PyMOL commands that place a pseudoatom at each C-alpha (Angstrom):
pseudoatom trace, name=CA, resn=MET, resi=1, chain=A, elem=C, hetatm=0, pos=[-0.184, -0.081, -0.166]
pseudoatom trace, name=CA, resn=ALA, resi=2, chain=A, elem=C, hetatm=0, pos=[1.090, 3.565, -0.988]
pseudoatom trace, name=CA, resn=ARG, resi=3, chain=A, elem=C, hetatm=0, pos=[2.004, 6.251, 2.027]
pseudoatom trace, name=CA, resn=LEU, resi=4, chain=A, elem=C, hetatm=0, pos=[1.344, 9.479, 0.814]
pseudoatom trace, name=CA, resn=ASN, resi=5, chain=A, elem=C, hetatm=0, pos=[2.343, 12.608, 2.752]
pseudoatom trace, name=CA, resn=ILE, resi=6, chain=A, elem=C, hetatm=0, pos=[0.361, 15.227, 1.287]
pseudoatom trace, name=CA, resn=LYS, resi=7, chain=A, elem=C, hetatm=0, pos=[-0.149, 18.964, 2.556]
pseudoatom trace, name=CA, resn=LEU, resi=8, chain=A, elem=C, hetatm=0, pos=[-3.806, 19.978, 1.706]
pseudoatom trace, name=CA, resn=GLU, resi=9, chain=A, elem=C, hetatm=0, pos=[-4.830, 23.606, 2.406]
pseudoatom trace, name=CA, resn=LEU, resi=10, chain=A, elem=C, hetatm=0, pos=[-8.564, 24.078, 2.651]
pseudoatom trace, name=CA, resn=PRO, resi=11, chain=A, elem=C, hetatm=0, pos=[-10.527, 27.288, 4.098]
pseudoatom trace, name=CA, resn=ASP, resi=12, chain=A, elem=C, hetatm=0, pos=[-11.269, 26.428, 7.933]
pseudoatom trace, name=CA, resn=SER, resi=13, chain=A, elem=C, hetatm=0, pos=[-14.931, 26.286, 7.353]
pseudoatom trace, name=CA, resn=LEU, resi=14, chain=A, elem=C, hetatm=0, pos=[-14.555, 23.453, 4.633]
pseudoatom trace, name=CA, resn=ALA, resi=15, chain=A, elem=C, hetatm=0, pos=[-11.639, 21.619, 6.758]
pseudoatom trace, name=CA, resn=LYS, resi=16, chain=A, elem=C, hetatm=0, pos=[-14.030, 21.625, 9.935]
pseudoatom trace, name=CA, resn=GLN, resi=17, chain=A, elem=C, hetatm=0, pos=[-16.918, 20.435, 7.878]
pseudoatom trace, name=CA, resn=ALA, resi=18, chain=A, elem=C, hetatm=0, pos=[-15.175, 17.622, 6.292]
pseudoatom trace, name=CA, resn=LYS, resi=19, chain=A, elem=C, hetatm=0, pos=[-13.506, 16.523, 9.632]
pseudoatom trace, name=CA, resn=GLU, resi=20, chain=A, elem=C, hetatm=0, pos=[-17.035, 16.622, 11.556]
pseudoatom trace, name=CA, resn=ALA, resi=21, chain=A, elem=C, hetatm=0, pos=[-18.196, 14.454, 8.324]
pseudoatom trace, name=CA, resn=GLY, resi=22, chain=A, elem=C, hetatm=0, pos=[-15.545, 11.898, 8.699]
pseudoatom trace, name=CA, resn=LEU, resi=23, chain=A, elem=C, hetatm=0, pos=[-14.516, 12.824, 5.078]
pseudoatom trace, name=CA, resn=LEU, resi=24, chain=A, elem=C, hetatm=0, pos=[-10.935, 13.045, 6.207]
pseudoatom trace, name=CA, resn=GLU, resi=25, chain=A, elem=C, hetatm=0, pos=[-10.379, 9.862, 7.522]
pseudoatom trace, name=CA, resn=PRO, resi=26, chain=A, elem=C, hetatm=0, pos=[-8.421, 7.293, 5.236]
pseudoatom trace, name=CA, resn=GLN, resi=27, chain=A, elem=C, hetatm=0, pos=[-11.555, 5.116, 4.169]
pseudoatom trace, name=CA, resn=ALA, resi=28, chain=A, elem=C, hetatm=0, pos=[-13.350, 8.070, 3.354]
pseudoatom trace, name=CA, resn=LEU, resi=29, chain=A, elem=C, hetatm=0, pos=[-10.698, 9.405, 1.116]
pseudoatom trace, name=CA, resn=GLN, resi=30, chain=A, elem=C, hetatm=0, pos=[-10.218, 6.027, -0.606]
pseudoatom trace, name=CA, resn=THR, resi=31, chain=A, elem=C, hetatm=0, pos=[-14.063, 6.019, -1.234]
pseudoatom trace, name=CA, resn=MET, resi=32, chain=A, elem=C, hetatm=0, pos=[-14.029, 9.491, -3.008]
pseudoatom trace, name=CA, resn=LEU, resi=33, chain=A, elem=C, hetatm=0, pos=[-11.003, 8.966, -4.634]
pseudoatom trace, name=CA, resn=ARG, resi=34, chain=A, elem=C, hetatm=0, pos=[-12.189, 5.479, -6.292]
pseudoatom trace, name=CA, resn=ASP, resi=35, chain=A, elem=C, hetatm=0, pos=[-15.378, 7.321, -7.263]
pseudoatom trace, name=CA, resn=GLN, resi=36, chain=A, elem=C, hetatm=0, pos=[-13.671, 9.955, -8.722]
pseudoatom trace, name=CA, resn=LEU, resi=37, chain=A, elem=C, hetatm=0, pos=[-11.675, 7.932, -10.997]
pseudoatom trace, name=CA, resn=LYS, resi=38, chain=A, elem=C, hetatm=0, pos=[-14.550, 5.874, -11.852]
pseudoatom trace, name=CA, resn=LYS, resi=39, chain=A, elem=C, hetatm=0, pos=[-16.795, 8.881, -12.891]
pseudoatom trace, name=CA, resn=GLN, resi=40, chain=A, elem=C, hetatm=0, pos=[-13.710, 9.999, -15.027]
pseudoatom trace, name=CA, resn=ALA, resi=41, chain=A, elem=C, hetatm=0, pos=[-13.146, 6.787, -17.027]
pseudoatom trace, name=CA, resn=GLY, resi=42, chain=A, elem=C, hetatm=0, pos=[-17.301, 7.133, -17.581]
pseudoatom trace, name=CA, resn=GLU, resi=43, chain=A, elem=C, hetatm=0, pos=[-16.537, 10.643, -18.602]
pseudoatom trace, name=CA, resn=LYS, resi=44, chain=A, elem=C, hetatm=0, pos=[-13.694, 9.566, -20.951]
pseudoatom trace, name=CA, resn=LEU, resi=45, chain=A, elem=C, hetatm=0, pos=[-15.698, 6.759, -22.534]
pseudoatom trace, name=CA, resn=ARG, resi=46, chain=A, elem=C, hetatm=0, pos=[-18.850, 9.014, -23.345]
pseudoatom trace, name=CA, resn=ALA, resi=47, chain=A, elem=C, hetatm=0, pos=[-16.252, 11.562, -24.692]
pseudoatom trace, name=CA, resn=MET, resi=48, chain=A, elem=C, hetatm=0, pos=[-14.781, 9.111, -26.805]
pseudoatom trace, name=CA, resn=TRP, resi=49, chain=A, elem=C, hetatm=0, pos=[-18.270, 7.749, -27.803]
pseudoatom trace, name=CA, resn=ALA, resi=50, chain=A, elem=C, hetatm=0, pos=[-19.402, 11.477, -28.598]
pseudoatom trace, name=CA, resn=ARG, resi=51, chain=A, elem=C, hetatm=0, pos=[-16.523, 11.643, -30.998]
pseudoatom trace, name=CA, resn=MET, resi=52, chain=A, elem=C, hetatm=0, pos=[-17.315, 8.943, -33.348]
pseudoatom trace, name=CA, resn=PRO, resi=53, chain=A, elem=C, hetatm=0, pos=[-20.023, 9.429, -35.575]
pseudoatom trace, name=CA, resn=ARG, resi=54, chain=A, elem=C, hetatm=0, pos=[-22.984, 6.575, -35.322]
pseudoatom trace, name=CA, resn=GLU, resi=55, chain=A, elem=C, hetatm=0, pos=[-22.441, 5.531, -39.009]
pseudoatom trace, name=CA, resn=GLU, resi=56, chain=A, elem=C, hetatm=0, pos=[-18.622, 5.001, -38.296]
pseudoatom trace, name=CA, resn=LEU, resi=57, chain=A, elem=C, hetatm=0, pos=[-19.148, 2.763, -35.318]
pseudoatom trace, name=CA, resn=THR, resi=58, chain=A, elem=C, hetatm=0, pos=[-17.873, -0.401, -37.132]
pseudoatom trace, name=CA, resn=PRO, resi=59, chain=A, elem=C, hetatm=0, pos=[-17.801, -4.018, -35.255]
pseudoatom trace, name=CA, resn=LYS, resi=60, chain=A, elem=C, hetatm=0, pos=[-13.991, -3.646, -34.842]
pseudoatom trace, name=CA, resn=ILE, resi=61, chain=A, elem=C, hetatm=0, pos=[-14.384, -0.242, -33.250]
pseudoatom trace, name=CA, resn=GLU, resi=62, chain=A, elem=C, hetatm=0, pos=[-17.193, -1.768, -30.961]
pseudoatom trace, name=CA, resn=GLN, resi=63, chain=A, elem=C, hetatm=0, pos=[-15.011, -4.481, -29.942]
pseudoatom trace, name=CA, resn=GLU, resi=64, chain=A, elem=C, hetatm=0, pos=[-12.048, -2.166, -29.218]
pseudoatom trace, name=CA, resn=ILE, resi=65, chain=A, elem=C, hetatm=0, pos=[-14.581, -0.242, -26.891]
pseudoatom trace, name=CA, resn=VAL, resi=66, chain=A, elem=C, hetatm=0, pos=[-15.542, -3.749, -25.141]
pseudoatom trace, name=CA, resn=GLU, resi=67, chain=A, elem=C, hetatm=0, pos=[-11.968, -4.688, -24.698]
pseudoatom trace, name=CA, resn=GLU, resi=68, chain=A, elem=C, hetatm=0, pos=[-10.908, -0.978, -23.184]
pseudoatom trace, name=CA, resn=VAL, resi=69, chain=A, elem=C, hetatm=0, pos=[-13.769, -1.532, -20.775]
pseudoatom trace, name=CA, resn=ARG, resi=70, chain=A, elem=C, hetatm=0, pos=[-12.861, -5.005, -19.940]
pseudoatom trace, name=CA, resn=ALA, resi=71, chain=A, elem=C, hetatm=0, pos=[-9.269, -3.853, -19.052]
pseudoatom trace, name=CA, resn=VAL, resi=72, chain=A, elem=C, hetatm=0, pos=[-10.204, -1.304, -16.971]
pseudoatom trace, name=CA, resn=ARG, resi=73, chain=A, elem=C, hetatm=0, pos=[-12.657, -3.658, -15.163]
pseudoatom trace, name=CA, resn=ALA, resi=74, chain=A, elem=C, hetatm=0, pos=[-9.750, -6.092, -14.576]
pseudoatom trace, name=CA, resn=ALA, resi=75, chain=A, elem=C, hetatm=0, pos=[-7.396, -3.254, -13.475]
pseudoatom trace, name=CA, resn=LYS, resi=76, chain=A, elem=C, hetatm=0, pos=[-10.096, -2.463, -10.859]
pseudoatom trace, name=CA, resn=ARG, resi=77, chain=A, elem=C, hetatm=0, pos=[-10.548, -5.948, -9.603]
pseudoatom trace, name=CA, resn=LYS, resi=78, chain=A, elem=C, hetatm=0, pos=[-6.544, -6.410, -9.371]
pseudoatom trace, name=CA, resn=ARG, resi=79, chain=A, elem=C, hetatm=0, pos=[-6.677, -3.266, -7.538]
pseudoatom trace, name=CA, resn=THR, resi=80, chain=A, elem=C, hetatm=0, pos=[-9.463, -4.078, -4.986]
pseudoatom trace, name=CA, resn=GLY, resi=81, chain=A, elem=C, hetatm=0, pos=[-8.671, -8.122, -4.951]
pseudoatom trace, name=CA, resn=GLY, resi=82, chain=A, elem=C, hetatm=0, pos=[-12.249, -8.681, -6.095]
for i in range(1, 82): cmd.bond("trace and resi %d" % i, "trace and resi %d" % (i + 1))
show_as sticks, trace
zoom trace
C-alpha cells in the first residue's frame, strides 16, 4: 500500500465540516478517490463515444470499446482484490 504525505490547504470552514463529517479519514478519502476515478473513466468513455459518428461505429471499433472496458474492469479487480 502506498503512503502519501500530502499537505492540503482548505478554508477553515470547509476543513471543519469535512472533519466533522468524517471525510478526512483514510477510508472516506479512498472511497472518494475511487468514485472520482470511476466518474472520470465514464466521462472519457462518453467523450470518446461522442467523437465517433454513429455511421462509423464498425464492429471493430465496437470490439475495441468492449476490450477497453474489460481492461479497466480487470485493473480495478486487480487493485481491489475482487
